[in-house]
C-alpha positions in Angstrom: -5.1 -22.7 2.3 -4.9 -19.1 1.0 -1.9 -17.8 -1.0 -1.0 -14.1 -0.7 1.5 -12.1 -2.8 3.7 -10.2 -0.3 3.8 -6.6 -1.5 2.3 -7.8 -4.7 4.4 -10.1 -6.9 7.5 -8.3 -5.7 9.9 -10.9 -7.1 9.2 -9.7 -10.7 8.0 -6.1 -10.2 8.8 -3.3 -7.8 7.3 -4.1 -4.4 4.0 -2.4 -3.6 3.7 -1.1 -7.1 0.6 -1.3 -9.4 2.7 -3.5 -11.6 3.4 -5.9 -8.7 -0.3 -6.0 -7.9 -1.4 -6.6 -11.5 1.1 -9.5 -11.8 -0.2 -11.0 -8.6 -3.8 -10.9 -10.0 -2.6 -12.4 -13.2 -1.4 -15.6 -11.4 -4.6 -15.9 -9.5 -3.4 -15.6 -5.9 -6.0 -15.4 -3.2 -4.8 -12.1 -1.8 -2.3 -9.4 -1.6 -0.4 -8.2 1.4 0.5 -4.5 1.4 1.5 -1.7 3.8 0.1 1.8 4.2 1.4 5.2 5.5 -0.1 8.7 5.4 1.1 11.6 3.3 1.3 15.1 4.7 -2.1 15.9 3.2 -3.7 12.8 4.6 -3.7 10.5 1.5 -3.3 6.8 2.3 -0.1 5.8 0.5 1.1 2.3 -0.2 4.8 1.8 0.9 6.5 -0.6 3.2 9.1 1.9 4.6 8.4 5.1 6.4 10.9 6.8 4.1 10.9 6.8 0.3 14.7 6.4 0.1 14.9 2.6 -0.6 12.2 2.3 -3.2 12.2 5.7 -5.0 14.6 8.3 -6.2 13.4 10.6 -3.4 14.6 11.1 0.1 12.8 11.5 3.4 9.7 10.5 5.3 6.4 10.0 3.5 4.7 12.0 6.1 6.7 15.1 5.0 5.4 15.0 1.4 2.0 15.8 -0.1 0.4 13.2 -2.4 1.3 15.3 -5.4 5.0 15.6 -4.3 5.2 11.8 -3.8 3.9 11.3 -7.4 7.0 13.0 -8.8 9.2 10.2 -7.5 10.3 7.3 -9.7 9.3 4.2 -7.8 10.5 1.6 -10.3 13.9 2.2 -11.7 15.6 0.9 -8.6 14.1 -2.5 -9.6 14.6 -2.4 -13.4 14.6 0.3 -16.1 11.4 -1.2 -17.5 9.5 0.2 -14.5 10.8 3.7 -14.7 7.3 5.1 -15.0 6.1 3.4 -11.8 4.8 5.8 -9.1 3.9 5.2 -5.4 0.3 4.0 -5.4 -2.5 5.0 -3.0 -4.7 2.5 -1.3 -7.6 3.8 -3.4 -5.6 2.8 -6.6 -5.3 -0.8 -5.2 -8.9 -1.0 -4.2 -10.0 0.2 -7.7 -7.8 -2.6 -9.2 -9.0 -5.5 -7.0 -12.7 -4.6 -6.3 -13.8 -6.5 -9.4 -11.9 -9.6 -8.4 -12.3 -12.2 -5.6 -9.0 -11.2 -4.0 -8.6 -10.4 -0.3 -6.2 -7.9 1.1 -4.0 -7.9 4.1 -3.3 -4.3 4.9 -0.6 -3.5 7.4 -0.9 -0.2 9.2 2.6 1.1 9.5 2.2 2.9 12.8 5.0 1.4 14.9 7.7 4.0 14.0 5.8 7.0 12.8 2.5 8.3 14.3 -0.2 8.9 11.7 -3.2 10.6 13.3 -6.4 8.9 12.1 -4.9 6.5 9.7 -7.1 3.8 11.0 -10.3 5.8 10.4 -9.1 6.8 6.9 -8.4 3.2 5.9 -11.8 2.0 7.3 -13.6 4.8 5.4 -12.0 3.7 2.1 -12.7 0.1 2.8 -16.4 1.0 3.4 -16.5 3.2 0.3 -15.3 0.3 -1.9 -17.5 -2.3 0.0 -14.3 -4.2 0.9 -14.6 -4.6 4.6 -15.4 -8.3 4.5 -12.4 -9.0 2.2 -9.6 -7.5 4.2 -7.4 -8.3 7.1 -5.8 -5.5 9.0 -2.5 -6.0 10.7 -0.2 -3.8 12.8 2.5 -3.9 15.4 0.8 -1.0 17.1 -1.6 -2.0 20.0 -3.6 1.3 19.8 -4.1 0.9 16.0 -5.4 -2.6 16.5 -7.9 -1.5 19.1 -9.1 1.3 16.8 -9.9 -1.0 13.9 -11.4 -3.8 16.0 
């Protein structure tokens, strides 16, 4: 059996935040499930929702913001004031965190509601860069996305 932390340890830290991922690692889970979207400038962004509204102090679609603009949003205060400095992480941030561990990742490509050109290729490029291809599961609701990564 493998135990995965859904969106990191999201019961005690903001979902899909570096704090949630760090806490998941601290309790020795086997893996982390997370979700990715694309920013306007092509950065792979970790966020479950297509919009930033629910988990930040921003409004609107991730695809309409650059990476730099997304970094201005507070991604933690909605959960607790102690996480006020949390920012939306990129997939590269998570890969940097977990590459020295034995953890696996389950990355969901969020391509069912918003079309992100080349998200599949961009994710695979990063996984190869960090030598993480053998430690990841890719999931998606989108048939075309699944065919592209297979």
